C-alpha positions as CSV (number, residue, x, y, z in Angstrom):
1,M,91.8,89.7,125.6
2,H,89.8,87.9,123.3
3,F,88.8,91.5,121.7
4,Q,92.4,92.5,121.6
5,Y,93.6,89.1,119.9
6,H,91.0,89.4,117.1
7,A,92.0,93.2,116.6
8,R,95.7,92.5,116.2
9,L,95.3,89.6,113.8
10,T,92.3,91.7,111.9
11,L,94.8,94.8,112.2
12,G,97.6,93.2,111.1
13,A,96.6,91.5,107.9
14,L,94.9,94.9,106.4
15,R,98.6,96.4,107.0
16,R,99.8,93.5,104.9
17,W,97.0,94.0,102.5
18,L,97.9,98.0,102.4
19,I,101.7,97.4,102.1
20,A,101.1,94.5,99.2
21,Q,98.1,96.9,97.3
22,L,101.2,100.1,97.6
23,Y,103.8,97.9,96.1
24,D,101.6,97.7,93.6
25,S,100.6,101.1,93.0
26,L,104.7,101.8,92.9
27,I,104.8,99.5,89.6
28,V,102.1,100.2,87.7
29,A,102.9,104.1,88.2
30,C,106.9,103.0,86.9
31,L,105.6,101.4,84.8
32,W,102.7,104.4,83.3
33,L,105.8,106.5,83.9
34,A,108.1,104.2,81.1
35,A,105.1,104.3,78.5
36,L,104.6,107.7,79.0
37,V,107.9,108.8,78.5
38,A,108.5,106.6,75.8
39,L,105.5,108.0,73.9
40,K,106.4,111.5,74.7
41,V,103.4,112.7,76.3
42,P,103.5,116.1,78.2
43,L,103.0,115.6,82.4
44,A,103.9,112.2,82.0
45,F,105.0,112.0,85.7
46,V,101.6,113.5,87.0
47,W,99.7,110.9,85.0
48,A,102.0,108.1,86.2
49,A,101.5,109.1,89.9
50,T,97.9,109.4,89.0
51,A,97.7,105.9,87.6
52,G,99.5,104.5,90.7
53,A,96.9,106.5,93.4
54,L,93.8,105.1,91.4
55,Q,95.0,101.2,91.4
56,F,93.5,101.4,95.3
57,V,89.8,101.7,93.2
58,P,89.7,98.0,92.1
59,H,88.7,97.9,88.2
60,F,87.6,101.0,87.4
61,G,90.8,103.2,88.3
62,P,93.1,101.6,85.7
63,L,90.2,103.2,83.0
64,L,89.7,106.5,85.3
65,A,93.7,106.7,84.9
66,L,93.5,106.8,81.0
67,F,91.8,110.2,80.5
68,G,94.6,112.4,82.2
69,P,97.1,111.2,79.4
70,A,94.4,110.9,76.5
71,M,93.4,114.3,76.9
72,T,97.0,115.5,77.3
73,M,97.5,113.4,74.0
74,L,94.6,115.4,72.5
75,L,95.3,119.0,72.9
76,A,99.3,117.5,72.1
77,R,97.9,116.5,68.8
78,A,99.6,113.0,68.9
79,P,99.9,111.0,66.0
80,T,97.9,107.8,65.5
81,A,101.0,105.6,66.0
82,H,101.2,107.3,69.8
83,W,97.3,106.6,70.3
84,L,97.7,102.8,69.0
85,W,100.9,102.3,71.5
86,F,98.8,104.1,74.2
87,L,96.1,101.6,74.4
88,A,98.8,98.7,74.1
89,A,100.4,100.0,76.9
90,Y,97.2,100.2,79.1
91,A,96.5,96.7,78.2
92,A,99.5,95.5,78.8
93,I,99.9,97.4,82.1
94,N,96.4,96.0,82.7
95,L,97.2,92.5,82.0
96,L,100.3,92.7,84.0
97,D,98.6,93.8,86.9
98,G,95.7,91.8,87.4
99,L,97.1,88.5,86.3
100,L,100.5,88.5,87.9
101,L,101.5,91.5,90.3
102,Q,98.2,91.8,92.4
103,P,97.7,87.7,92.6
104,L,101.8,87.7,93.7
105,L,101.6,89.9,96.1
106,M,98.4,89.2,97.5
107,R,100.6,85.5,98.2
108,R,103.6,87.1,99.0
109,Q,101.9,89.8,101.8
110,N,99.3,87.8,103.2
111,R,99.6,84.1,101.7
112,V,96.2,84.2,99.6
113,P,96.5,81.1,97.0
114,Y,97.3,83.2,93.2
115,W,93.5,81.2,91.6
116,T,91.4,82.4,95.3
117,S,92.7,86.4,94.7
118,L,92.2,86.4,91.2
119,F,88.7,84.5,90.8
120,A,87.1,86.1,94.5
121,P,86.6,89.6,93.0
122,I,85.2,88.1,90.5
123,V,82.9,86.3,92.7
124,M,82.2,88.8,95.3
125,G,81.2,90.9,92.3
126,I,79.0,88.5,91.2
127,I,77.0,88.4,94.5
128,F,77.5,92.2,96.3
129,P,77.9,94.4,92.4
130,Y,81.0,97.3,92.8
131,W,81.3,96.3,96.6
132,G,82.3,92.5,96.6
133,V,84.8,93.8,93.9
134,L,86.1,96.5,96.4
135,L,86.1,94.8,99.4
136,A,87.6,91.0,98.0
137,P,91.0,91.4,98.6
138,P,90.8,92.9,102.2
139,L,88.3,90.5,103.1
140,L,90.8,87.6,101.5
141,A,93.9,89.1,103.5
142,V,91.5,88.6,107.0
143,I,90.3,85.4,106.0
144,Y,93.7,83.6,105.1
145,A,95.2,85.3,108.2
146,Y,92.5,83.2,110.5
147,R,93.2,80.6,108.2
148,G,96.8,80.8,109.0
149,E,96.3,81.1,112.9
150,R,94.1,78.1,113.0
151,K,96.3,76.4,111.3
152,E,99.7,78.0,113.6
153,Q,97.5,76.7,117.0
154,A,96.9,73.0,115.3
155,S,100.2,72.5,114.5
156,S,101.6,73.7,118.2
157,Q,99.1,72.1,120.1
158,M,100.4,68.7,118.3
159,Q,103.7,69.2,119.2
160,E,102.8,70.1,122.7
161,F,101.1,66.4,122.2
162,E,104.1,64.9,121.1
163,S,106.3,66.6,123.7
164,T,103.9,65.1,126.2
165,S,103.4,61.6,125.3
166,E,107.3,60.9,124.3
167,G,107.4,59.2,127.7
168,I,104.1,57.2,127.6
169,V,105.0,53.4,126.5
170,L,101.6,51.5,124.8
171,P,101.6,47.7,125.3
172,P,102.4,46.3,121.9
173,E,99.2,44.8,120.1
174,S,98.8,41.0,118.7
175,K,98.0,40.7,115.3
176,D,94.3,40.6,116.3
177,G,94.4,43.6,117.9
178,E,94.0,42.6,121.1
179,E,96.3,43.8,123.9
180,K,98.9,41.2,125.2
């Protein structure tokens, strides 16, 4: 029974993290699609879908997503202005995703505070290179699920205590703190 409780709590947190990650991937794919269509990059839908799928690889995925459209633009001999707009779109999408979308989705799905979801991958990446960055978001989801469960249990115990102590009348105290 104890194992089932922990498994349910952990798997529920990981499911909510996965949902947040899927939303993030979908939003990033749509942003890339809009940018690539505006720049008239061939196979824009394929490259946008690839960028969305690569969102599951933290920090390196967005960089890997550049290669397909860049090679296509190179082969299509895109003008210099398109290259500059392409790099600006990459920077804007990554800033929007890293500083706004991912922390907000983690907060919405897993109640992880904004600053925690922003700095935990950095700290974990320093302590455990690459693996820390990769595992920080799901670990945060699990940690905050247990933290929320603990708060909920404490709140329910306090309510239970208050409901059982309503009928108890305590003797009044004097100003000296002595009972009368």
